[in-house]
C-alpha positions as CSV (number, residue, x, y, z in Angstrom):
1,M,0.0,0.0,0.0
2,E,1.8,3.1,-1.3
3,R,1.8,6.0,1.2
4,I,1.9,9.5,-0.4
5,S,3.0,12.9,0.9
6,V,2.5,16.2,-1.0
7,Y,5.0,19.1,-0.7
8,I,3.9,22.4,-2.3
9,D,6.4,25.2,-2.5
10,G,3.8,28.1,-2.2
11,G,6.1,30.9,-3.3
12,N,7.4,29.0,-6.3
13,F,3.8,27.9,-7.2
14,Y,2.6,31.5,-6.9
15,H,5.1,32.8,-9.5
16,L,4.9,29.8,-11.9
17,V,1.1,29.2,-11.8
18,I,-1.0,31.8,-9.9
19,K,0.5,34.9,-11.5
20,K,0.4,33.3,-15.0
21,L,-3.3,32.4,-14.5
22,D,-3.9,36.0,-13.3
23,I,-5.8,34.9,-10.2
24,E,-5.5,35.3,-6.5
25,E,-4.2,32.4,-4.4
26,N,-7.5,32.2,-2.6
27,D,-9.2,31.5,-6.0
28,F,-7.2,28.3,-6.4
29,D,-8.4,25.0,-4.9
30,F,-5.3,23.5,-3.5
31,D,-7.2,20.7,-1.9
32,V,-8.8,19.4,-5.1
33,F,-5.4,19.8,-6.8
34,A,-3.6,17.7,-4.1
35,N,-6.3,15.0,-4.3
36,L,-5.8,14.7,-8.0
37,L,-2.1,14.2,-7.4
38,I,-2.7,11.6,-4.8
39,D,-5.1,9.9,-7.2
40,G,-6.7,7.5,-4.8
41,R,-3.5,6.3,-3.1
42,T,-3.1,6.2,0.6
43,A,-2.4,9.6,2.2
44,S,0.4,9.5,4.8
45,E,0.3,11.2,8.1
46,S,0.3,15.0,7.6
47,C,0.4,14.2,3.9
48,K,-0.4,17.7,2.6
49,R,2.3,20.3,3.3
50,F,2.3,23.9,2.1
51,Y,5.4,26.2,2.4
52,K,5.2,30.0,2.1
53,G,7.0,33.1,3.3
54,S,4.8,34.9,5.8
55,V,3.7,38.5,5.1
56,R,4.2,41.0,7.8
57,E,2.0,44.1,8.2
58,K,3.8,47.5,8.0
59,E,2.4,50.3,10.0
60,G,0.6,52.7,7.7
61,D,1.1,50.5,4.7
62,L,-2.4,49.6,3.3
63,C,-0.9,47.2,0.8
64,S,0.9,45.1,3.4
65,K,-2.3,45.0,5.4
66,Q,-4.3,43.7,2.5
67,L,-1.6,41.1,1.6
68,M,-1.5,39.8,5.2
69,S,-5.3,39.6,5.3
70,K,-5.4,37.5,2.0
71,Q,-2.6,35.2,3.3
72,T,-4.4,34.7,6.7
73,K,-7.5,33.7,4.7
74,L,-5.5,31.2,2.6
75,F,-3.8,29.6,5.6
76,T,-7.1,29.3,7.5
77,T,-8.7,27.6,4.5
78,L,-5.8,25.2,4.1
79,K,-5.7,24.3,7.8
80,K,-9.4,23.5,7.8
81,S,-8.7,21.0,5.0
82,G,-5.9,19.3,7.0
83,W,-2.9,21.0,5.5
84,D,0.3,21.5,7.5
85,I,1.5,25.1,7.0
86,K,5.3,25.8,7.2
87,T,6.4,29.5,7.0
88,S,9.5,31.6,7.0
89,K,9.8,35.4,7.3
90,L,9.9,37.4,4.2
91,R,13.1,39.5,4.1
92,T,13.0,43.1,2.7
93,R,15.7,44.1,0.2
94,V,16.2,47.5,-1.5
95,E,17.2,47.1,-5.1
96,E,18.6,49.7,-7.5
97,L,17.6,49.6,-11.1
98,I,19.5,51.6,-13.7
99,V,17.2,53.4,-16.1
100,D,18.1,52.0,-19.5
101,S,16.3,50.2,-22.4
102,R,15.0,47.5,-20.0
103,V,12.7,50.1,-18.4
104,F,9.4,51.0,-20.0
105,E,9.5,54.6,-21.5
106,Y,13.1,55.0,-20.2
107,K,13.8,57.9,-22.6
108,K,11.1,60.0,-20.9
109,L,12.5,59.1,-17.5
110,K,16.0,60.1,-18.5
111,K,14.8,63.5,-19.9
112,I,13.5,64.4,-16.4
113,G,16.9,63.5,-14.9
114,L,16.0,60.1,-13.5
115,K,19.0,57.8,-13.7
116,T,18.2,55.1,-11.2
117,I,15.0,53.6,-9.6
118,H,15.1,52.2,-6.1
119,T,12.5,49.4,-5.3
120,E,11.8,47.5,-2.1
121,R,11.3,43.8,-2.7
122,M,10.2,41.0,-0.4
123,R,12.1,37.7,-0.8
124,E,11.6,34.3,0.8
125,K,14.4,32.9,2.8
126,G,14.7,29.4,4.1
127,I,11.7,27.8,2.5
128,D,13.8,25.4,0.4
129,V,15.6,24.4,3.6
130,K,12.3,23.6,5.3
131,I,11.1,21.5,2.3
132,A,14.4,19.6,2.1
133,T,14.4,19.0,5.8
134,D,10.9,17.6,5.8
135,L,11.7,15.4,2.8
136,L,14.7,14.0,4.6
137,V,13.0,13.5,8.0
138,G,9.9,12.0,6.4
139,A,12.1,9.5,4.6
140,F,14.2,8.7,7.6
141,D,11.2,8.2,9.8
142,N,9.5,6.1,7.1
143,K,6.5,8.5,6.9
144,Y,5.9,8.0,3.2
145,D,6.8,5.8,0.2
146,T,6.4,8.5,-2.4
147,A,6.8,12.2,-2.1
148,I,5.1,14.5,-4.6
149,V,7.2,17.6,-5.0
150,V,5.4,20.6,-6.4
151,S,8.4,22.9,-6.9
152,S,10.9,23.8,-9.6
153,D,13.6,24.9,-7.1
154,S,16.9,23.2,-8.1
155,D,18.1,23.7,-4.5
156,L,16.0,20.7,-3.6
157,V,18.0,18.3,-5.8
158,P,20.6,17.2,-3.1
159,A,17.8,16.2,-0.7
160,I,15.9,14.4,-3.5
161,D,19.1,12.5,-4.4
162,W,19.6,11.4,-0.8
163,V,15.9,10.3,-0.3
164,R,16.0,8.3,-3.5
165,N,19.4,6.7,-3.3
166,R,19.9,6.2,0.4
167,M,16.3,5.7,1.6
168,K,14.9,4.1,-1.6
169,K,11.9,6.4,-1.6
170,K,10.2,7.6,-4.8
171,I,9.9,11.2,-5.9
172,E,7.2,12.5,-8.2
173,Y,8.0,15.9,-9.8
174,I,5.1,18.2,-10.7
175,G,6.1,20.9,-13.2
176,F,4.1,23.4,-15.4
177,S,4.0,24.7,-18.9
178,I,2.2,28.0,-19.0
179,P,2.7,30.6,-21.8
180,D,3.1,34.3,-21.0
181,L,1.5,36.1,-23.9
182,K,2.7,39.5,-22.7
183,D,6.3,38.4,-22.5
184,P,7.1,34.9,-23.9
185,K,10.5,35.0,-22.2
186,K,8.7,34.8,-18.8
187,S,6.6,31.7,-19.8
188,T,6.5,29.0,-17.1
189,R,8.5,25.9,-18.1
190,P,9.3,22.7,-16.2
191,L,12.8,22.4,-14.6
192,M,14.5,19.9,-16.9
193,M,17.0,18.9,-14.2
194,M,14.1,17.3,-12.3
195,F,13.3,14.9,-15.1
196,S,16.6,13.0,-14.5
197,K,16.5,13.4,-10.7
198,T,12.9,12.0,-10.0
199,D,11.0,8.8,-10.6
200,V,7.8,10.2,-12.1
201,Q,7.3,13.5,-13.8
202,R,4.0,15.2,-14.6
203,V,3.7,18.6,-16.4
204,F,0.4,20.5,-16.3
205,S,-0.7,23.1,-18.9
206,D,-2.5,26.3,-18.2
207,I,-5.8,24.8,-19.4
208,E,-5.4,21.9,-17.0
209,M,-4.6,24.2,-14.1
210,S,-7.5,26.5,-14.9
211,K,-9.8,23.6,-13.8
212,F,-8.8,24.1,-10.2
213,I,-9.9,27.8,-10.1
214,K,-12.8,28.0,-7.7
215,S,-16.3,28.9,-9.1
216,P,-17.3,32.5,-8.6
217,E,-20.6,31.5,-6.9
218,N,-22.9,34.5,-7.2
219,K,-19.9,36.9,-7.4
220,L,-20.1,39.4,-10.2
221,N,-17.1,39.3,-12.6
222,C,-16.2,41.0,-15.9
223,I,-14.2,40.0,-18.9
224,I,-13.1,42.5,-21.5
225,I,-12.1,41.5,-25.0
226,H,-10.0,44.0,-27.0
227,G,-10.1,44.8,-30.7
228,C,-8.0,43.7,-33.6
229,P,-5.2,46.0,-34.8
230,S,-4.2,46.2,-38.5
231,L,-0.4,46.7,-38.1
232,K,1.4,43.5,-37.0
233,E,4.8,45.0,-36.4
234,K,3.6,47.8,-34.1
235,S,1.2,45.5,-32.3
236,M,3.7,42.9,-31.4
237,S,5.7,45.2,-29.1
238,P,4.3,45.9,-25.6
239,E,5.7,49.5,-25.9
240,T,3.9,50.4,-29.1
241,R,0.7,48.3,-29.2
242,T,-2.5,50.1,-28.4
243,Y,-5.2,47.5,-29.0
244,D,-5.4,46.5,-25.3
245,K,-5.3,50.1,-24.1
246,H,-7.6,53.0,-25.0
247,W,-10.4,52.9,-22.3
248,I,-9.7,49.3,-21.2
249,P,-7.1,49.9,-18.4
250,W,-9.2,52.7,-17.0
251,I,-12.5,50.7,-16.9
252,K,-10.7,47.7,-15.4
253,K,-9.3,49.9,-12.6
254,E,-12.7,51.4,-11.9
255,L,-14.4,48.0,-11.7
256,L,-11.7,46.6,-9.5
257,L,-12.2,49.5,-7.1
258,K,-15.9,48.5,-7.0
259,G,-15.0,45.0,-6.1
260,I,-15.8,43.5,-9.5
261,K,-13.2,41.0,-10.5
262,T,-12.2,42.0,-14.0
263,K,-10.0,40.3,-16.5
264,T,-8.5,41.7,-19.8
265,P,-6.9,38.7,-21.6
266,L,-4.6,39.2,-24.5
267,M,-5.9,37.4,-27.5
268,P,-3.3,35.6,-29.7
269,N,-2.2,37.3,-32.8
270,P,-5.1,39.7,-33.0
271,W,-3.8,41.3,-36.2
272,E,-4.7,38.0,-37.9
273,P,-7.8,37.1,-35.8
274,D,-8.7,33.4,-35.6
275,Y,-11.9,32.5,-33.8
276,E,-10.6,29.1,-32.5
277,A,-7.4,30.7,-31.1
278,F,-9.5,33.4,-29.4
279,K,-11.8,30.8,-28.1
280,K,-9.0,28.7,-26.6
281,E,-7.6,31.7,-24.7
282,F,-11.0,33.0,-23.6
283,E,-12.2,29.8,-22.2
284,K,-9.4,29.8,-19.6
285,Y,-11.6,32.3,-17.7
286,P,-14.7,31.4,-15.8
287,V,-18.0,32.6,-17.3
288,S,-21.3,32.3,-15.4
289,E,-24.7,33.8,-15.1
290,N,-23.1,36.6,-13.0
291,T,-20.6,37.5,-15.7
292,I,-20.5,40.8,-17.6
293,L,-18.8,40.5,-21.1
294,I,-17.5,43.6,-22.8
295,G,-16.1,43.6,-26.3
296,H,-14.4,46.3,-28.3
297,S,-14.6,46.3,-32.1
298,C,-13.7,42.8,-33.3
299,G,-13.9,41.6,-29.7
300,C,-17.6,42.1,-30.0
301,A,-17.8,39.8,-33.0
302,F,-16.0,37.1,-31.1
303,L,-18.2,37.4,-28.0
304,V,-21.5,37.3,-30.0
305,R,-20.3,34.2,-31.9
306,W,-19.1,32.5,-28.7
307,L,-22.4,33.2,-26.9
308,G,-24.3,31.7,-29.9
309,E,-22.2,28.5,-29.9
310,S,-21.7,27.9,-26.2
311,K,-25.4,28.7,-25.2
312,Q,-23.9,30.3,-22.0
313,K,-26.1,32.4,-19.8
314,I,-24.6,35.7,-18.7
315,K,-25.7,38.8,-16.8
316,K,-24.9,41.4,-19.4
317,L,-23.3,41.9,-22.8
318,I,-21.8,45.3,-23.7
319,L,-20.6,45.9,-27.3
320,V,-18.4,49.0,-27.7
321,A,-18.0,50.1,-31.4
322,P,-19.0,46.6,-32.6
323,W,-17.7,45.5,-35.9
324,K,-18.8,42.8,-38.3
325,I,-17.7,43.7,-41.8
326,P,-14.4,42.3,-43.0
327,D,-11.8,44.2,-45.0
328,K,-11.5,43.3,-48.6
329,D,-9.1,40.5,-49.4
330,D,-8.5,39.8,-45.8
331,S,-9.1,36.0,-45.3
332,F,-8.6,36.1,-41.6
333,R,-11.2,38.8,-41.0
334,E,-13.5,37.1,-43.5
335,Q,-13.6,33.9,-41.5
336,F,-13.7,35.8,-38.2
337,Y,-16.6,38.2,-39.0
338,V,-18.9,36.3,-41.3
339,Y,-21.2,34.0,-39.4
340,P,-25.0,34.0,-38.6
341,I,-25.9,35.6,-35.3
342,D,-27.9,33.3,-33.0
343,E,-31.1,35.0,-32.0
344,T,-31.5,32.8,-29.0
345,I,-28.7,34.8,-27.3
346,N,-31.5,37.2,-26.3
347,S,-33.0,34.6,-24.0
348,R,-29.7,33.9,-22.2
349,V,-28.4,37.4,-21.7
350,G,-29.9,39.6,-19.0
351,E,-29.2,42.8,-21.0
352,I,-27.4,43.8,-24.2
353,V,-26.0,47.3,-24.7
354,M,-24.3,48.7,-27.8
355,F,-22.1,51.8,-27.8
356,T,-21.6,53.7,-31.1
357,A,-20.8,57.3,-32.1
358,D,-22.2,59.9,-34.4
359,N,-18.8,60.0,-36.2
360,E,-18.2,56.3,-36.3
361,R,-16.8,54.9,-39.5
362,E,-19.4,53.9,-42.1
363,D,-18.7,50.2,-41.8
364,G,-19.0,50.6,-38.1
365,K,-22.5,52.1,-38.4
366,K,-23.5,49.3,-40.8
367,S,-22.2,46.7,-38.2
368,V,-24.4,48.2,-35.5
369,E,-27.4,47.7,-37.8
370,I,-26.4,44.1,-38.5
371,Y,-26.2,43.3,-34.8
372,K,-29.4,45.3,-34.0
373,K,-31.5,43.2,-36.5
374,T,-31.0,40.1,-34.3
375,L,-30.0,41.3,-30.8
376,N,-32.6,43.1,-28.7
377,S,-30.2,45.8,-27.5
378,K,-30.1,49.2,-26.0
379,I,-28.2,51.6,-28.3
380,I,-26.1,54.4,-26.9
381,E,-24.8,56.9,-29.4
382,L,-22.2,59.4,-28.0
383,K,-20.9,62.4,-29.8
384,G,-17.3,62.5,-31.1
385,K,-16.2,59.1,-29.8
386,G,-15.4,57.7,-33.3
387,H,-14.4,54.1,-33.0
388,Y,-13.8,54.4,-29.2
389,I,-10.0,54.5,-29.5
390,F,-7.8,57.0,-27.8
391,K,-7.1,58.9,-31.1
392,D,-10.8,59.5,-31.6
393,M,-11.8,60.0,-27.9
394,G,-8.9,62.1,-26.7
395,T,-9.2,60.5,-23.3
396,E,-8.8,57.1,-21.7
397,E,-11.9,57.5,-19.6
398,L,-15.4,56.3,-20.5
399,P,-17.7,57.0,-17.6
400,E,-20.8,56.3,-19.7
401,L,-19.6,52.6,-19.9
402,L,-19.1,52.5,-16.2
403,E,-22.7,53.8,-15.6
404,E,-24.0,50.8,-17.6
405,I,-22.2,48.4,-15.3
406,D,-23.3,50.1,-12.0
């Protein structure tokens, strides 16, 4: 009868998985994840262990107070499910960053005389030692037959070697492969060294890990889908792209301040929009009857098609400068825009609102008419907003949209 122990490096897991999924730690179901890893085998004594640097509240620092509150909630939830929590103090370190090409808009910073930036960072100390110690003691005391290690910290390798070679215990390595669309260089990849140093290896993708995100359960959330740019070269750079900007960052900030969880996913290669690729990325995010979906331009076309195919019920659908007419000789947009609108969407969406402008482009006005024929929607026409991009609006704020969400 194989006895199992699970060791999760919480700090490592946060950076490799939680941040990449763009969720809070409290939104992830660690218990369900651990049970999947154990897979019906016998759980050893104190089989589930979670290691994390403990946050300390700083006087007058609201951010540290919020972080400490979130961590306390996480630890309380884990303890109720039988997890053994091991912590170490987070150490503060002041780091100096030279203002150069690595810094966003560094030329502007240099013009105002800023040569260096000082930041205060919190770093974990001693967590790897605690995990290694527990692996060694557990093996020596014969507390487990197989240890499942959820960490890509190479500092654990010496302990793993000793446990396997001297104590003849098995080690299962859990790694992750999660792309970072904003910066591919920061994508999560498994630690290849662990493949030769462990007995069993499992690598989970972002889609697989998304299944462990807790359901919102009557909690209002919002997902905003950006438009599709025409210039590939300009759109590929985080510094020059604009398709995910305009009013989107502003409305996200305002909704978060209201306590509405808001996501603004980056769609893959939006300059050559592909419905299936958009769908794969979009479905990583939970959608329920309490979800508000907002689309801009081609993002509207995607949402309407997805709602028609998925038959999903949602709270509200807001289409900002909706578009449904492809450019001539553009095969990508032809396949993306040309589809029949499902009229049964009306019965599954609480309310549909469309924003247009008196000076919208002609094809944009025609697109509104196409959607209006099938969708029972409230039409809001504002003056001088054009296609609801910064160049047309002259501002990043769109209070009229916020009013429709309140």
